[in-house]
C-alpha positions in Angstrom: 40.5 -16.4 38.8 37.6 -14.4 37.4 34.6 -16.3 38.8 31.9 -13.7 39.4 28.3 -13.5 40.8 25.4 -12.3 38.6 25.2 -9.0 40.6 28.9 -8.3 40.1 28.4 -8.3 36.3 24.9 -6.8 36.0 25.3 -3.8 38.3 28.1 -2.3 36.2 26.0 -3.1 33.1 23.0 -1.3 34.5 25.2 1.7 35.5 27.1 2.0 32.2 24.6 1.1 29.6 25.4 -2.3 28.2 24.1 -5.9 28.6 25.7 -9.2 29.5 24.8 -12.4 27.6 23.5 -15.4 29.5 24.6 -18.3 27.2 22.8 -21.6 27.5 25.2 -24.4 27.6 24.8 -28.1 26.6 28.3 -29.4 26.9 32.0 -28.7 27.1 32.4 -27.7 23.5 29.9 -24.8 23.6 30.9 -23.5 27.1 34.5 -23.5 26.1 33.7 -21.6 22.9 31.6 -19.1 24.8 34.4 -18.2 27.2 36.9 -17.9 24.3 34.5 -15.5 22.5 34.1 -13.4 25.7 37.8 -13.2 26.1 38.2 -12.1 22.4 35.5 -9.4 22.9 36.8 -8.4 26.3 33.4 -8.7 28.0 31.9 -10.7 30.9 29.8 -13.8 30.2 27.2 -15.9 32.0 27.4 -19.7 31.5 24.0 -21.2 32.1 23.0 -24.7 32.9 19.3 -25.2 32.1 17.1 -28.2 32.6 18.1 -30.0 29.4 21.8 -29.5 30.2 21.3 -30.8 33.7 19.4 -33.9 32.4 22.5 -34.7 30.3 25.3 -33.9 32.8 25.1 -34.0 36.6 25.0 -30.6 38.2 28.2 -31.2 40.4 30.1 -31.9 37.2 28.7 -28.8 35.5 29.7 -26.7 38.5 33.3 -27.9 38.2 33.4 -27.3 34.5 32.1 -23.7 34.8 34.5 -23.0 37.7 37.5 -24.4 35.8 36.7 -22.2 32.8 36.3 -19.2 35.1 39.6 -19.8 36.9 41.4 -19.8 33.5 39.6 -16.9 32.0 40.7 -13.3 31.6 37.2 -12.0 31.8 34.5 -12.4 34.5 32.5 -15.6 34.2 29.3 -16.3 36.1 28.3 -19.9 36.8 24.5 -19.7 36.6 21.6 -22.1 37.2 18.9 -21.4 34.7 15.3 -22.3 35.5 15.6 -24.0 38.8 12.0 -25.0 39.6 12.4 -26.2 43.2 14.2 -25.4 46.4 16.1 -28.6 45.9 17.3 -27.6 42.4 18.6 -24.3 43.8 20.2 -25.9 46.8 22.0 -28.4 44.6 23.4 -25.6 42.5 24.7 -23.8 45.6 26.3 -27.1 46.8 27.9 -27.5 43.3 29.6 -24.1 43.5 27.4 -22.0 41.3 27.6 -18.3 41.8 24.1 -17.5 40.6 20.8 -19.2 40.7 17.6 -18.5 38.8 14.4 -19.7 40.5 11.5 -19.9 38.1 8.2 -19.6 40.0 6.5 -17.8 37.1 3.8 -20.5 36.7 2.7 -20.0 40.3 0.2 -17.5 41.7 1.9 -14.1 42.5 1.9 -14.4 46.3 3.4 -17.9 46.1 6.0 -16.9 43.6 7.0 -13.9 45.8 7.2 -16.0 49.0 9.2 -18.9 47.4 11.5 -16.6 45.4 12.2 -14.5 48.5 13.2 -17.6 50.5 15.5 -18.8 47.8 17.1 -15.4 47.4 17.7 -15.3 51.1 19.3 -18.7 51.0 21.5 -17.7 48.0 22.6 -14.4 49.6 23.6 -16.1 52.8 26.2 -18.0 50.7 27.3 -14.9 48.7 25.5 -16.0 45.6 23.1 -14.0 43.4 19.5 -14.8 42.6 17.3 -14.2 39.6 13.6 -14.5 39.7 10.8 -14.4 37.0 7.5 -12.6 37.1 5.2 -13.1 34.1 5.5 -16.4 32.2 7.7 -16.6 29.1 6.2 -19.2 26.8 7.7 -21.6 24.3 7.6 -21.6 20.5 5.1 -24.2 19.5 4.2 -24.8 23.1 2.9 -22.9 26.1 1.7 -19.4 25.5 3.2 -16.5 27.4 1.6 -14.4 30.1 2.9 -10.9 30.0 4.4 -9.2 33.0 2.2 -6.6 34.8 4.4 -3.6 35.7 2.7 -3.1 39.1 3.2 -6.8 40.0 6.8 -6.6 38.8 7.5 -3.7 41.2 6.0 -5.6 44.1 7.9 -8.7 43.1 11.2 -6.9 42.9 10.7 -5.1 46.2 9.5 -8.1 48.2 11.9 -10.8 47.0 15.2 -9.0 47.2 16.4 -10.6 43.9 19.4 -9.4 42.0 17.8 -9.6 38.5 14.2 -10.0 37.3 13.2 -11.9 34.2 10.1 -10.5 32.5 7.7 -11.5 29.8 7.4 -8.7 27.2 6.8 -10.5 23.9 9.9 -12.8 24.2 9.5 -16.6 23.6 11.8 -19.5 24.4 13.2 -21.6 21.5 12.3 -19.2 18.8 14.4 -19.8 15.7 13.8 -16.6 13.8 14.0 -12.9 14.8 10.7 -11.8 13.1 9.0 -10.9 16.4 10.1 -8.2 18.7 9.6 -7.0 22.3 7.0 -4.7 23.8 9.1 -1.7 24.4 6.3 0.3 26.0 5.9 -2.5 28.6 9.6 -2.6 29.3 9.6 1.2 29.8 6.7 0.9 32.2 8.4 -1.8 34.2 11.8 0.0 34.5 10.0 3.2 35.4 8.9 1.7 38.8 11.8 -0.7 39.5 15.5 -0.5 40.0 16.6 -4.1 39.6 18.4 -5.2 36.4 15.9 -6.8 33.9 16.4 -10.1 32.1 15.1 -11.2 28.7 14.7 -15.0 28.3 14.3 -16.3 24.7 16.7 -13.7 23.5 17.4 -15.6 20.2 14.1 -14.4 18.9 14.8 -10.7 19.6 15.9 -8.6 16.5 19.5 -7.5 16.9 18.5 -3.8 16.5 16.3 -4.2 19.6 19.0 -6.0 21.5 21.4 -3.1 20.8 18.8 -0.5 21.7 17.7 -2.0 25.0 21.3 -2.9 26.1 22.3 0.8 25.6 19.1 2.6 26.8 17.2 0.5 29.3 17.4 -1.6 32.5 17.6 -4.8 30.4 21.1 -5.9 31.4 20.9 -9.6 30.5 19.7 -11.5 27.4 19.6 -15.3 27.5 20.7 -16.7 24.2 20.4 -20.5 23.5 18.7 -21.5 20.3 20.7 -19.2 18.0 24.0 -20.6 19.1 22.7 -24.2 19.2 21.8 -23.8 15.6 25.3 -22.4 14.8 26.9 -25.4 16.6 24.6 -27.8 14.7 25.6 -26.4 11.4 29.3 -26.5 12.2 28.9 -30.1 13.4 27.1 -31.3 10.3 29.8 -29.6 8.2 32.5 -31.4 10.1 30.8 -34.8 9.9 30.0 -34.5 6.2 33.5 -33.4 5.3 34.7 -37.0 5.7 32.1 -39.8 6.1 34.9 -42.3 7.1 36.0 -40.3 10.1 34.8 -41.6 13.4 37.0 -39.9 16.1 34.5 -37.5 17.8 37.3 -35.4 19.4 38.6 -34.6 15.9 35.1 -33.9 14.7 34.1 -31.7 17.6 37.3 -29.8 17.5 36.2 -28.3 14.1 33.1 -26.8 15.7 35.1 -24.5 17.9 36.2 -21.7 15.6 32.8 -21.3 13.9 31.0 -21.3 17.2 33.4 -18.7 18.7 32.8 -16.5 15.6 29.0 -16.7 16.0 29.2 -16.1 19.7 31.4 -13.0 19.2 28.7 -11.5 17.0 26.1 -12.1 19.7 28.3 -10.6 22.4 29.4 -7.6 20.4 25.8 -6.4 20.0 25.4 -6.0 23.8 28.2 -3.4 24.1 29.9 -5.2 27.0 33.4 -4.7 25.6 33.3 -1.2 27.1 33.5 -2.9 30.5 37.2 -3.7 30.1 
């Protein structure tokens, strides 16, 4: 069994200069492919259940799916709640057997975010589970605008909450389909200069691969969340499988053909983070 907490995979990454991918899951087909890719690369992987995933599949079921894959895997697998917005969200994940929870209080005033995140981190730690928090709001492509992370506020947030990982807003955007943007490296350097906690980049699909490699190797950014990029790869593979035979209707046969293409795309994502050196 290689079920791991977030702290157990991020602390070695911070020490040894690589990053771990937090891969956003939507169903069995993608989470299975993500673990297969991690095994092929010989690196840990974080399986993430975000709000849209939880709206489709009950959290207790997702917990069992994540834990089953971890028990069969040859590499560390983290069962992670992504964007829990309430204490109830986080408690439900703990009850469902998740090994890591992310409480997102980034829309709240600083003091409120600190107090609520600290309470949830304490609750998680009491059960041997890791906690990620967010300071500075990461916006959405075509939606809410970002509010960048202030380094001084980040230092206070990290110190007063006791979190195991800190998500920051440094030019990253959720649901971005291209890699034409880029992160504010100077802001990242300013944050890591006054904090010691592993840093997390949400909206990693929009980050150029060269920046992913640079930050994974030379900064405190130890976790990149990747969702849109791999959802697009799955969609392309699914359309190809469906269009190959318009008369075919067995969804198991159709979905089976998405596995190899998605594993290949995921391996490319994982490889850029340098985590294979953790073997």
